[in-house]
C-alpha positions in Angstrom: 26.9 -3.4 -9.6 25.5 0.3 -9.3 26.5 2.5 -6.7 23.3 3.9 -4.9 21.9 6.7 -2.8 20.4 4.9 0.2 17.8 7.4 2.8 17.2 6.0 5.8 13.7 7.1 7.0 12.4 8.2 10.3 10.6 6.1 12.9 10.8 2.6 13.6 8.6 0.0 11.8 6.5 -3.5 12.3 6.3 -6.3 10.1 3.1 -7.9 11.1 1.4 -10.9 9.9 -2.7 -11.6 9.8 -4.8 -13.9 8.1 -5.6 -14.4 4.7 -9.0 -13.2 4.6 -8.6 -10.4 7.0 -9.5 -7.0 5.8 -6.4 -4.7 5.7 -7.0 -2.5 9.2 -7.0 0.6 9.4 -4.5 1.0 12.1 -1.9 0.2 9.2 -1.9 3.6 8.0 -2.5 5.4 10.8 1.0 6.2 11.5 1.8 8.3 8.5 4.0 8.2 6.6 5.6 4.7 4.9 3.4 1.8 5.2 2.9 -1.1 2.7 0.0 -4.1 2.4 0.8 -7.3 0.7 -2.0 -10.3 0.1 -1.3 -13.9 -0.6 -3.1 -16.7 -0.6 -1.3 -17.8 2.9 -1.0 -14.3 4.5 -1.6 -10.6 4.6 1.4 -8.8 5.4 1.9 -5.7 6.8 4.7 -3.1 7.0 3.9 0.0 9.0 4.7 2.1 12.0 5.6 0.3 15.2 3.5 2.2 17.3 0.0 2.2 14.8 0.3 -1.9 15.7 -2.3 -2.7 18.2 -1.5 -5.3 21.5 -2.1 -9.0 20.0 -1.0 -8.6 16.8 1.6 -11.1 15.4 4.4 -8.9 14.4 8.5 -8.6 14.4 9.0 -4.8 15.6 12.1 -2.7 16.0 12.6 -2.7 11.6 14.5 0.8 10.5 13.9 1.2 6.4 16.4 2.1 3.9 14.8 3.3 0.8 17.0 3.1 -2.4 17.0 6.3 -4.2 14.8 5.9 -7.2 12.9 6.0 -10.1 14.6 2.9 -11.9 13.5 1.6 -15.3 12.0 -1.7 -15.1 14.8 -2.8 -17.2 17.1 -1.8 -14.5 18.8 -5.1 -13.0 21.0 -5.3 -10.2 19.8 -2.4 -7.9 18.4 -4.4 -5.1 21.1 -7.2 -5.1 23.8 -4.0 -4.8 22.2 -3.6 -1.2 21.7 -6.8 -0.6 24.8 -8.4 -0.6 27.0 -6.5 1.3 24.3 -6.7 3.6 24.7 -10.2 3.9 28.4 -10.3 3.3 28.1 -8.2 7.0 25.5 -10.9 8.7 22.5 -8.2 8.4 19.3 -9.6 7.7 17.0 -8.1 5.5 13.0 -7.6 4.6 13.0 -6.3 0.9 10.2 -4.5 0.1 9.5 -3.1 -3.9 7.5 -0.4 -5.7 7.2 0.7 -8.8 9.5 3.2 -8.7 12.1 1.8 -6.7 12.7 -0.8 -3.6 12.8 -0.6 0.8 15.1 -2.7 2.6 14.4 -2.9 6.3 17.3 -3.9 9.1 17.0 -4.0 12.5 21.3 -3.7 12.4 21.3 0.1 11.4 24.6 1.1 12.2 26.0 -2.1 11.0 23.9 -2.3 7.7 25.4 2.0 6.9 28.6 0.5 7.7 28.4 -2.4 5.1 26.4 -0.2 2.4 29.6 2.8 3.1 32.1 0.0 2.5 30.4 -1.0 -0.8 30.4 2.2 -2.2 27.1 3.7 -1.4 25.8 6.9 -0.3 23.5 6.8 3.1 21.4 9.6 4.1 20.0 9.9 7.7 16.1 11.7 7.5 
């Protein structure tokens, strides 16, 4: 498995679930920085700054984000599993997002995650 450089992004994030036919709301991108919008036939899923989410929106709060420092070639294998495996072994639940250049791993148990990642030989930088 490759050794990775991970960056713990600043801020707290929420993972929100909206109805599949809803338009992506402006508040999703209003918090600045990282946000992600994914639509499937069953839902509209949004990851954004926790403080941008209005009351009444179905969401899970208090997530932190590790960016796996990339970019990675599409032919690269084992990148996400290199981070996910030590977290799973440490009992740290994750929510993963992939982009064109890299992967992001969201966790709630930040200190446990840092210990598990560093014990697996990865380098963690805090912003």
